N, C-alpha and C positions, 0 to 999 in steps of 0.2 A: 240369617240362620247359618250356623257353622257348617262348612262342607269339608269332608275329609277324603283322602285317598285319590287325589287327582293325579293319575299317572297314565296318561294316554300315550304310551310308547309303542313303537313298532306298528303304528297304524299306517296303512297304505292310503296315500292321497294323490290325486292328480292335480298338480299345481303348475302355475306359469310363473317363472322367475320374474317376469315383467311386473306381475301384480305384487310381488314381495318387497319391491323397492318403492318407497314413498315418492310421490310426484315432485315434491319440493326438496328432494335430497340433493346435496351439493354435487355428487358425482353425476347426477342426471343433468345438471346445469352445465357442467364442464363438458360432458359428452356431446351435448347439443351445440355448444359454442365452438368446439374445436374440429377442424377438418383434418382428421388423422391420416388422410391419404397423402399429405405432404411428406410424412415421415418415410414412406416407401421410396420416394425419389432421393432422399438423402442417404439411405442405407443400402440401396440396391447394389452399388458397386462393391460392397463388402461381402456379398454372398455369391456363391457359385451358381451358375444357371443350370448346369446339367450333371453335377457331381454331388455325392453325399446324401445323407438322409434329410428328409424335410425338417426344416428348422422351426423353432418356436417363433410365432409371429412377433416381429420386432416392436410392433405397436403394443403388444401385451407386455413386453419387457419395460418399455418406457412407462406404461401405465402403472406397473408394479412399483417402480421407483417414485412415481408421482404420488401414489397412495402413501408410501413411507414418509415422504416429507409433508404431505398435507395433514396427516394425523399424528405426526411426531413419534413415529415408531423408531426405537433406538438402533435396530439392525435389520439386515435383509432376512436373517433367520426368523426373527420375530414377525416381520412383515409377511413372509411366506406362511407362517402358522395362522396369522389373522385372516389372510385371504382364503385359506382352506376352510375356515369356520364361518366367515362373514358372508351372508348372501348378497349384500350390496356390492361388496368387493368382487365377488364372482360375476355378478351382472355387469360390472364396469369393464372387466377384462374379457367378457364374452364366454365364460365357462359355465357349463351346466352344474347342477347340484352333485351329480355323481362323477363328474370328470376330474381326473387328477390334475391339480394345479402345478405350475412349474416349481422345480426345486430351487432353493435359494442359491445354491452353488452355480446353477445355470445362469441366473441373472448376473451374479457376480463375475463369472467368467466372460460373459459377453461384454460387460462394461469395462473390463480390465484388458481384454485381448482383442475384441472385435471392433467395438465402437472406439474410434480414435478421438483425439482432442478436437480435431477439426469437425467431426460429427456432432459432438456436444456443442461446439460453438455455433454450428449451423442451426441446431434446435433452439439455442438461446436467441439467436438473431431472428429466427422465424417467429418466436413468441413476441419479441419486441416489435416486429413488423406488424403483427396482428393487433397489438396494443395501440400502435401509432395510427393504424387505419381506423380504429374505433374512436380515435380522438382523445385518448387518455394521457398520452405522453406530453410533457412540457420540458424539453431539454435546454431551454434558453439559460437556465441556471441549474448547475449540478452541485451536489453536496458530496464531498469526498471525506471518508474517514475509515479507520481500521477497527475491526472487531476481533477479539481473541476467541479462539475455539479450543477448548481443552482437549488434549490428545489422550488416548487410552494408553498412558505410559506412566509407570511408577517413578517418582523422582529419586527413589533410593537406588534404582538400577541405572546408573549413569557412569560415563567414562569421560576423561579429558582427552580431547583430540586437538591436534595442531593442524590448522588449515591455512592456506595462503590468503592474505588479505585481498579482498576484491577491490579492484581499482574503481574509483568513482567515474561516472559517465562523463563528467565535465572536466576530468583531470587534464586531458590533453589541451582542451580549450583554455583552461585556467593557466597552465604553464606557458602557453603561447602569449597570453596577455601579460603574465608576470614578467617574462623575459623581455617583452617589448617595453614595459614600464621601467625595468632595470636599465636597459640600453638608453632610454630617454634621459635617465639620470646619471649616465656615465658609468654604470655598473656592468660587470660581466654577467652574461646569462648563466643560468644553472647548467651544469655539465652532467646530463643523464642521471639525475637523481642524487648527485653529490651535493653536500652543503656548500654554500659560498665560502670562498677562501678568505681568511682574515688577513689583515695587513702584515702581521708577524708570522714568519714561516716556522712551523713547529717541526721538530725532528720526529720522523716516523721510521721505525725499523722493520715494518711489515714489508714482506716481499711483494714484488709486482704481481706475481701469479695469484697470491692470496687476495690482493686488492682487487684484481680483475674478477676473481671468483665471487667475492663479496658483492661486487657491483651487479653481477648477473643473478645472484640469488634473490628470490622473491621474499617480500616481507611476509611473516606468518603471525598468527595469533592463536591463542588457546581458547577453545570453547567447550562448553559442557554439552555432551550428546547423550541421547537416550539409547540404551541397549535394545529396548523393545521396538522403538520407532525412531530410526536415525534421521528421518526427514524433518521431524519437528524440532523446535528450539525451546530453550529454557526461558520462560516469560517471567521477568522481574520488573515490577512497576509499583512504586509507592507502597501502599498498605495492602496491595493485593497479595494473595498467597503465591509463593513460588511454585510454578508448575510447568510441565511440558505442554506446549500448545502450538497451534497454528494461528495465523492472522489473515483474515479476509479483508483486503483493501477494496472498498466498494465505493462506486459512484452512483448516486441516485438522483432522480429529479424531484421537484417539489411535491409531486403526488405520491412519492414513495416507491416508484418503480426502479428496480435495479437496472442500470444501463451498462455497467461493466464491473468486473471483479477480478482481482488477482490474489491468489493464495500463496503466502510465503511462510517460512518458519516463524515461530513466535518471537524470536530474538531479533527480527529485522525491524528497524525503526520505520515509522510511517513515512518520513520524508525520503527514505531510500527507495521505497516502492512506488513513490508518487509518479515517477517518469513513466513506468509501464502502464499504470491506470490512466494517466492523463493522455498519453499518446493513443491508446486504444479508443478511449471514449470520444476524443476529438476527431479521430479518423472516422468513426461511425456517425457522429453527430457534429458536423462542422458548424452548425448554427449556434453552438454554445457561446454565450456572451459573458457569463459570470461564473466563477469557480469559488465555492464557499468551503472553507476548511478551518480547522482549529489552529491554535498557536504552534502545534507540533510541525505544521507545514510551512511556517513562516521563516523560510531560509532565503538568503539572497539568490541562490540558484533557481529556486522555484518561482520567486517573484519575477526574476528576469525572464524566465521561460514563458510564464503566463502573459506578462505585459508585452513581450515582443510579438506574441501572437494576436495582439490587439484585443485582449480580453482583460477582464477585471478580476483581481484576486481579493476576495473579501475574507479577512481573518480577524482574530481577536487581537487586542492590544497586548504587546509583550514588553514588559518593563526592561529597560537597558540594564545590563550587568556591569557594574563598575566596582572599583576597589573599595573594600569595606573601610569606612571612615574617611574616604576621599571626597573630592569635589564632585558635584553632579556633572553628568556628561555634557549637558547643554551649556556649561560655563566655559568649555573649551571652544575656541573660535578658530576656524580654519581660514587662513589667508591664501586664496587661490593664486594671487599674483606673485607673492614671494614663496609660495609652496612651503608654508610653515604653519604651526599651530600656536596660538597664543593661549597660555594657561591663565587661570584666575589671578595669579600673582604678577601678571603683565610681563612675563618672560617668554621669549620665542623658543619653540622646540623645533630644531632643524631636522631636515630629512636625513636619515642614516642609511636605511636599506629597505628593500622590498623582500619579504620572506616568502617561503614556499606556499603558505596558506593564502596568499593574495593580500597581505597587509603591508602598508607602508609604515615603517617605524620612525617615529620622530623623537629625538633624544634632546634632553636639556644639557646645557653647557655647565659643568660643575663650577667653573670659575665665575660665571655670571649669575649663578643661582642665588636666590635671596637667602638671607640669614635664617637659620632654623627657627621655626615658629613655635609658639607655646603648644603644649599638648592639647589645649582646648581647640586649636585650629585644625582645619581639615588637612589631611596628608596630601602631598603632591607626588605623583609617580615620576620615576626617572625616565620612563619610556611611555609614550602614548602612540598607539597604533590605530590606523584607519584603513578601511578596505579600499584598495586602489583599483582592483580589477573590475572590468565590466561584468565578468561572470559573477562577482560578489556584490557589486554595487559601489556607489560613491557616497562620501559622507555628506556632501551638499545636496546631491540629487540621488539619494540612495534608492536602489530597487527595494530595499527592505522597508523604507519608510513610506513608499508609495501606497501600500495597502491602508496605512493610517489615514492618508489624505482621501482615499477612495471610500472609506467606511461610511462617510456621511453623504455620499452621492445618492441620487434618487433610486437608482437600480439596486444598490446595496441595501438601502434602508427598506425597500420593498421586500427584498429577499430575507433580510434579518427578521422581519415580522412573521414570516411563515413558520409554522410549528416544525 
């Protein structure tokens, strides 16, 4: 039977907020599982004991941010509106039906100015500690990758900025090994960033003062910055849409729990941010045995860093990049005794120099080079370079080729089968 006019508004009822929230609600399970008293120990030094007005309970502020991320709310303003209207949210933060909920600006101010980065790190470590005590963590194998997060910035509002080039972490170690290799071959070491001098002396009319000034000047590069959000970076990758974004470099265990994360601008490559993530996660979990990453992390420096720590780096196969139309890389043979490379045409390529990137350059002798081959034959390069520095690896026992040999080991195969 059709019923009309159901408008029971303004009716006074005596209700208990406890009865309005279902017993199987997610927030009930979280509230029962978490000991919120631990938070007071972390934030107590950030509050005054005998000055100022009574603050909003810090547990309430953390719960509000937790609600935002659990239910995918896009902003704190939207979160504050939803908490004001939702009875379950009010029950979770401990507010009655008539009580005024915290303003979104109060939550934002506390997380921007009161709670420090150390406070957030303590909360993160506390959650991992509780997870480990429950037996859910498995940090023997960690998976490291980067995820781009779109920034709230219009790509049309951009400017070009000139910034100094950040020096690589291993630059000093690399130069030390390069100079040692050059001295072993009778070459002069590099002189504070200047290129190696050639045999022929070139005339240079530049004054000494100008040369000294150039030597002190830092290298710069031009980047695209957002006017709205200068901290983000322009993300350009393959067929993806060009956009301003951030990148969260994350390390997870095989059960999907995040062990460590580092957020950078979207134009920072994965391999550049690897050191920060790796150092933090290994310091917190020294029992890590295997590091799993994609081919973007397969650089000689990362391979050397991981293997020297007695850990295994499991990465994807990366095809060697050789000259188009030339011989395959495996056809060049390195003779360690004579320190030369034999090309597929059975001609030796002698050592010429060691460049700043850590490569030994081996050049062919034009006088002893074979007669020009037909167009159908493969091309032979005049210079063949090989990585000489321990920071970059060796051609015969390369740090870069070690992940290939370790891919089929028992531990890596077990890790690879995990979803």
